[in-house]
C-alpha positions as CSV (number, residue, x, y, z in Angstrom):
1,M,-18.7,-21.1,17.1
2,I,-21.5,-18.5,17.2
3,A,-19.6,-16.4,19.6
4,Y,-16.5,-16.4,17.3
5,L,-18.6,-15.5,14.2
6,S,-20.2,-12.6,16.2
7,T,-16.8,-11.4,17.2
8,L,-15.6,-11.6,13.6
9,V,-18.6,-9.6,12.3
10,V,-18.1,-6.9,15.0
11,L,-14.4,-6.6,14.1
12,V,-15.3,-6.3,10.4
13,S,-17.9,-3.7,11.3
14,I,-15.3,-1.6,13.1
15,G,-13.0,-1.9,10.0
16,V,-15.8,-0.9,7.7
17,L,-16.6,2.2,9.7
18,V,-13.0,3.3,9.6
19,G,-12.8,2.5,5.9
20,L,-16.0,4.4,5.1
21,A,-14.6,7.5,6.9
22,L,-11.3,7.4,5.1
23,N,-13.0,6.8,1.8
24,F,-15.1,9.9,2.3
25,Q,-12.0,12.0,3.1
26,W,-9.5,10.5,0.7
27,G,-11.6,8.7,-1.9
28,V,-14.3,11.4,-2.4
29,A,-12.6,14.6,-1.3
30,G,-9.0,13.8,-2.1
31,L,-7.7,14.6,1.4
32,V,-4.9,12.4,2.6
33,N,-5.3,11.4,6.3
34,F,-2.5,9.2,7.9
35,G,-3.8,10.1,11.4
36,V,-6.8,7.8,11.2
37,V,-5.9,6.0,14.4
38,G,-5.8,9.2,16.4
39,F,-9.5,10.0,15.6
40,V,-10.5,6.4,16.4
41,A,-8.7,6.6,19.7
42,L,-10.5,9.9,20.5
43,G,-13.9,8.3,19.9
44,A,-13.0,5.3,22.1
45,Y,-11.7,7.3,25.0
46,A,-14.6,9.8,24.8
47,V,-17.0,6.8,25.3
48,A,-14.9,5.4,28.1
49,L,-14.8,8.6,30.0
50,L,-18.3,9.9,29.4
51,G,-20.2,6.6,29.3
52,P,-20.4,6.0,33.1
53,H,-21.8,9.5,33.6
54,V,-24.1,10.2,30.6
55,G,-25.0,6.7,29.3
56,W,-23.7,4.9,26.3
57,F,-25.9,6.6,23.7
58,A,-25.0,10.1,24.7
59,A,-21.4,9.1,25.0
60,M,-21.4,7.7,21.5
61,L,-22.9,11.0,20.1
62,C,-20.3,12.9,22.1
63,A,-17.5,10.7,20.6
64,A,-18.7,11.6,17.1
65,V,-19.0,15.3,17.9
66,I,-15.6,15.5,19.6
67,S,-13.8,13.7,16.8
68,A,-15.6,15.9,14.2
69,A,-14.6,19.1,16.2
70,V,-11.0,18.0,16.4
71,S,-11.0,17.1,12.7
72,T,-12.4,20.6,11.9
73,I,-9.7,22.3,13.9
74,L,-7.0,20.2,12.3
75,A,-8.4,20.8,8.8
76,F,-8.7,24.5,9.3
77,L,-5.1,24.7,10.4
78,S,-3.6,22.5,7.7
79,I,-6.1,22.1,4.8
80,R,-4.3,24.7,2.6
81,L,-1.2,22.6,2.6
82,A,-0.2,20.4,-0.3
83,D,-1.0,16.7,-0.2
84,D,2.5,15.7,1.0
85,Y,2.5,18.2,3.9
86,L,-1.1,17.4,4.9
87,A,-0.1,13.8,5.2
88,I,2.8,14.7,7.4
89,V,0.6,16.9,9.6
90,T,-1.9,14.0,10.1
91,I,0.8,11.6,10.9
92,G,2.0,13.9,13.6
93,F,-1.5,14.3,14.9
94,G,-1.9,10.5,15.3
95,E,1.4,10.3,17.2
96,V,0.6,13.2,19.5
97,V,-2.7,11.6,20.4
98,G,-1.0,8.3,21.2
99,I,1.6,10.1,23.4
100,L,-1.1,12.0,25.3
101,L,-3.1,8.9,26.0
102,L,0.0,7.1,27.3
103,N,1.3,9.9,29.5
104,E,-1.8,11.7,30.9
105,D,-2.5,9.2,33.6
106,W,-5.0,11.5,35.5
107,L,-7.4,11.4,32.5
108,T,-6.7,8.3,30.4
109,G,-5.3,5.9,33.0
110,G,-2.0,5.8,31.1
111,A,-0.7,2.4,30.1
112,L,-3.3,0.7,32.4
113,G,-6.2,2.1,30.3
114,I,-9.8,2.3,31.3
115,A,-12.0,-0.7,32.1
116,N,-15.7,-1.3,32.8
117,I,-17.0,0.7,29.7
118,P,-20.8,0.5,29.6
119,R,-22.2,-1.4,26.6
120,P,-25.4,-0.8,24.6
121,F,-28.6,-2.5,25.8
122,V,-26.7,-4.6,28.4
123,S,-29.4,-4.2,30.9
124,L,-32.2,-5.3,28.6
125,V,-30.9,-8.8,27.6
126,S,-29.3,-11.7,29.3
127,A,-25.5,-12.4,29.0
128,A,-26.3,-15.5,27.0
129,H,-28.0,-13.5,24.2
130,Y,-25.9,-10.3,24.3
131,D,-23.5,-11.4,21.5
132,A,-26.4,-11.4,19.1
133,V,-27.6,-8.0,20.3
134,L,-24.1,-6.5,19.9
135,L,-23.9,-8.0,16.5
136,G,-27.2,-6.5,15.4
137,F,-26.1,-3.1,16.9
138,A,-22.9,-3.2,14.9
139,L,-24.6,-4.1,11.7
140,A,-27.2,-1.4,12.2
141,L,-24.6,1.2,12.9
142,V,-22.7,0.2,9.7
143,A,-25.9,0.3,7.6
144,L,-26.9,3.7,9.0
145,T,-23.5,5.2,8.3
146,F,-23.3,3.7,4.8
147,V,-26.7,5.1,3.8
148,T,-25.9,8.5,5.3
149,L,-22.6,8.7,3.4
150,E,-24.2,7.5,0.2
151,I,-26.7,10.3,0.4
152,L,-23.9,12.8,1.0
153,V,-21.9,11.4,-1.9
154,R,-24.9,11.6,-4.3
155,S,-25.9,15.1,-3.1
156,P,-24.6,18.4,-4.5
157,F,-22.2,18.4,-1.6
158,G,-20.6,15.2,-2.8
159,R,-20.5,16.3,-6.4
160,A,-18.8,19.5,-5.3
161,L,-16.3,17.5,-3.3
162,R,-15.4,15.4,-6.4
163,A,-15.0,18.6,-8.4
164,V,-12.6,20.0,-5.7
165,R,-10.7,16.7,-5.7
166,E,-10.2,16.7,-9.5
167,D,-9.2,20.4,-9.8
168,P,-9.6,22.8,-6.9
169,I,-8.6,25.8,-9.0
170,V,-11.4,25.2,-11.5
171,A,-13.9,24.5,-8.8
172,G,-13.0,27.7,-7.0
173,A,-13.3,29.7,-10.3
174,L,-16.8,28.3,-10.7
175,G,-17.7,29.7,-7.3
176,K,-17.4,26.6,-5.1
177,P,-16.2,27.3,-1.5
178,V,-13.2,25.0,-1.7
179,L,-11.9,25.6,1.8
180,R,-15.3,25.1,3.4
181,L,-16.0,21.9,1.4
182,R,-12.7,20.4,2.4
183,I,-13.2,21.2,6.1
184,G,-16.7,19.7,5.9
185,A,-15.4,16.5,4.4
186,F,-12.7,16.2,7.0
187,A,-15.3,16.8,9.8
188,V,-17.7,14.2,8.4
189,G,-14.9,11.6,8.2
190,G,-13.7,12.4,11.7
191,A,-17.2,11.9,13.1
192,V,-17.5,8.4,11.5
193,M,-14.0,7.5,12.9
194,G,-15.3,8.6,16.3
195,L,-18.2,6.2,15.9
196,A,-15.8,3.4,15.0
197,G,-13.8,4.1,18.1
198,A,-17.0,4.0,20.2
199,L,-17.9,0.6,18.8
200,H,-14.4,-0.6,19.5
201,A,-14.8,0.5,23.2
202,F,-18.3,-1.1,23.4
203,Y,-17.0,-4.4,22.1
204,L,-13.9,-4.7,24.4
205,T,-15.2,-2.8,27.4
206,Y,-11.6,-2.0,28.1
207,I,-9.2,0.2,26.2
208,D,-5.5,1.2,26.5
209,P,-3.1,3.1,24.2
210,G,-1.6,-0.2,23.0
211,Q,-4.8,-1.0,21.1
212,F,-4.4,2.1,18.8
213,T,-1.4,1.7,16.6
214,S,-0.5,2.8,13.1
215,I,-1.6,-0.6,11.7
216,T,-5.2,0.6,12.0
217,T,-4.4,3.3,9.5
218,A,-2.7,0.8,7.2
219,Y,-5.7,-1.5,7.3
220,A,-8.0,1.4,6.4
221,F,-5.9,2.4,3.4
222,M,-5.8,-1.2,2.3
223,A,-9.5,-1.5,2.4
224,V,-10.1,1.7,0.4
225,I,-7.5,0.6,-2.3
226,L,-8.9,-2.9,-2.5
227,G,-12.5,-1.8,-2.8
228,G,-11.9,1.1,-5.1
229,R,-11.2,4.7,-4.1
230,G,-14.4,6.7,-3.9
231,S,-16.7,3.7,-4.0
232,N,-18.6,3.0,-0.7
233,T,-20.0,-0.3,-2.1
234,G,-16.5,-1.4,-3.0
235,L,-15.3,-0.4,0.5
236,L,-17.7,-2.8,2.1
237,I,-16.2,-5.6,0.1
238,G,-12.6,-4.5,0.6
239,A,-12.8,-4.0,4.3
240,G,-14.8,-7.2,4.8
241,S,-12.3,-9.2,2.7
242,I,-9.2,-7.8,4.5
243,M,-10.6,-8.1,8.1
244,T,-11.9,-11.6,7.3
245,L,-8.6,-12.7,5.9
246,L,-6.6,-11.3,8.8
247,E,-8.9,-13.0,11.4
248,A,-9.2,-16.3,9.5
249,T,-5.5,-16.8,9.0
250,R,-5.0,-17.0,12.8
251,F,-5.6,-20.7,12.4
252,L,-2.6,-21.1,10.1
253,K,-0.3,-21.4,13.2
254,D,-2.0,-24.6,14.2
255,A,-2.4,-25.9,10.6
256,L,1.2,-25.3,9.6
257,G,3.0,-25.9,12.9
258,V,6.2,-24.3,11.7
259,V,5.5,-20.6,12.6
260,D,4.8,-19.0,15.9
261,G,2.4,-16.2,16.7
262,A,4.8,-13.3,15.9
263,Q,5.9,-14.8,12.6
264,L,2.3,-15.5,11.6
265,A,1.3,-11.9,12.2
266,A,4.2,-10.6,10.1
267,L,3.4,-13.2,7.4
268,R,-0.3,-12.2,7.3
269,L,0.6,-8.5,7.0
270,G,3.2,-9.3,4.3
271,L,0.7,-11.3,2.2
272,V,-1.9,-8.5,2.4
273,G,0.8,-6.0,1.3
274,I,1.8,-8.1,-1.6
275,G,-1.8,-8.4,-2.6
276,I,-2.3,-4.7,-2.5
277,I,0.8,-4.1,-4.6
278,L,-0.4,-6.6,-7.2
279,L,-3.9,-4.9,-7.2
280,L,-2.3,-1.5,-7.8
281,I,-0.4,-2.8,-10.7
282,L,-3.1,-5.0,-12.3
283,R,-6.3,-3.0,-11.3
284,P,-5.4,0.4,-9.9
285,Q,-9.1,1.5,-9.8
286,G,-9.8,-1.3,-7.3
287,L,-12.4,-4.1,-7.4
288,F,-15.3,-1.6,-7.8
289,A,-14.4,1.6,-9.7
290,E,-15.9,4.8,-8.6
291,P,-19.2,5.4,-10.5
292,R,-19.0,8.3,-12.9
293,K,-22.0,10.5,-13.6
294,R,-23.1,11.9,-17.0
295,V,-25.4,14.8,-17.8
296,R,-28.2,12.5,-18.7
297,D,-27.9,10.8,-15.3
298,F,-29.0,14.0,-13.7
299,F,-31.9,14.6,-16.2
300,P,-33.3,11.1,-16.8
301,D,-36.7,12.4,-18.0
302,D,-35.4,15.3,-20.0
303,D,-35.8,14.3,-23.7
304,V,-34.1,17.5,-24.8
305,A,-31.0,16.7,-22.7
306,A,-31.0,13.1,-24.0
307,D,-31.3,14.3,-27.7
308,R,-29.0,17.3,-27.3
309,P,-26.5,16.1,-29.9
310,A,-29.2,15.6,-32.5
311,A,-30.8,18.9,-31.7
312,A,-27.5,20.6,-32.0
313,A,-26.9,19.1,-35.5
314,L,-30.4,20.0,-36.6
315,S,-29.9,23.6,-35.4
316,A,-26.6,23.8,-37.3
317,R,-28.2,22.6,-40.6
318,A,-31.1,25.1,-40.1
319,W,-28.6,27.9,-39.6
320,D,-26.7,27.0,-42.7
321,A,-29.9,26.9,-44.8
322,D,-31.8,30.0,-43.5
323,S,-29.2,32.4,-42.2
324,P,-28.7,35.6,-44.2
325,V,-25.1,35.8,-43.0
326,P,-22.8,34.5,-45.7
327,S,-20.6,31.6,-44.9
328,F,-16.8,31.9,-44.5
329,Q,-16.1,30.1,-47.7
330,H,-18.5,32.4,-49.6
331,R,-16.8,35.5,-48.2
332,E,-13.4,34.1,-49.1
333,S,-14.4,33.4,-52.7
334,E,-15.9,36.9,-53.0
335,V,-12.7,38.6,-51.8
336,S,-10.6,36.5,-54.2
337,S,-12.8,37.5,-57.2
338,R,-12.5,41.2,-56.3
339,E,-8.8,40.9,-56.0
340,S,-8.6,39.3,-59.5
341,Q,-10.7,42.1,-61.0
342,V,-8.4,44.7,-59.5
């Protein structure tokens, strides 16, 4: 039972990492990415190829860097496109990565994949206790990623990304480097997807192209929509709920006794899809709406900022009382009297 719970938490952690990356790209920056699975596969294969030579930690860092670099190149080539065309480009990227992994046998092993991927801390603990170590490693990686992305979202960089998402023309007119901000957001999201792929490879110790299908992208979008677009806290709940539901419903085959494995997989995905549709209709902002900032949130100790409406009203009254410039109504009455005299 402990081993199954550990497996469930690791799978949820992988889904959370993918969801956090997509939430930063799509939820915060407004960049549609339907090629999520391609970046996850890049991270997994980078760890599988480099791990035996440079160690698991260096391989994990290389996976994040490689995915970020590829994301930067793809963003630079296609970021000026409209949302619909950007989505098409990312879909094509994901399919191209899958085809390359399947056909480049000399590098990726083709359909046979790559086995014996080194795992973190495997030489420091016994096999009986390794599940707990891997569980702690996955949770620590998720926590570190969550804190890092939260810092970025709350920083001026994150506020500028939200401004670009809402209206790139206005943001550009205010001096924001729109292109550079979008490329940066795409690169950060790609790096986190690379980390998710690395954790996937660490957990299974064997990867092949069949593990990276478009359903990974679908699960990521489901998690972002369920949790609330732009909300990292909501993403944790959304991804955890979906992954737990998908894994827990595996037991329905034995409980019901009327469906086989293939039918159960289709039924689970259909139920999740129906739930997402109902959520979009009944609560389109998700379970946890994106927090909105006000001026006083940035200046909590500024009494002037907090009392700005009252100060403005007081200033207007003082102007009306003390200003030597006549009011509009006074000038109008004066002009009318002069016309009547003429």
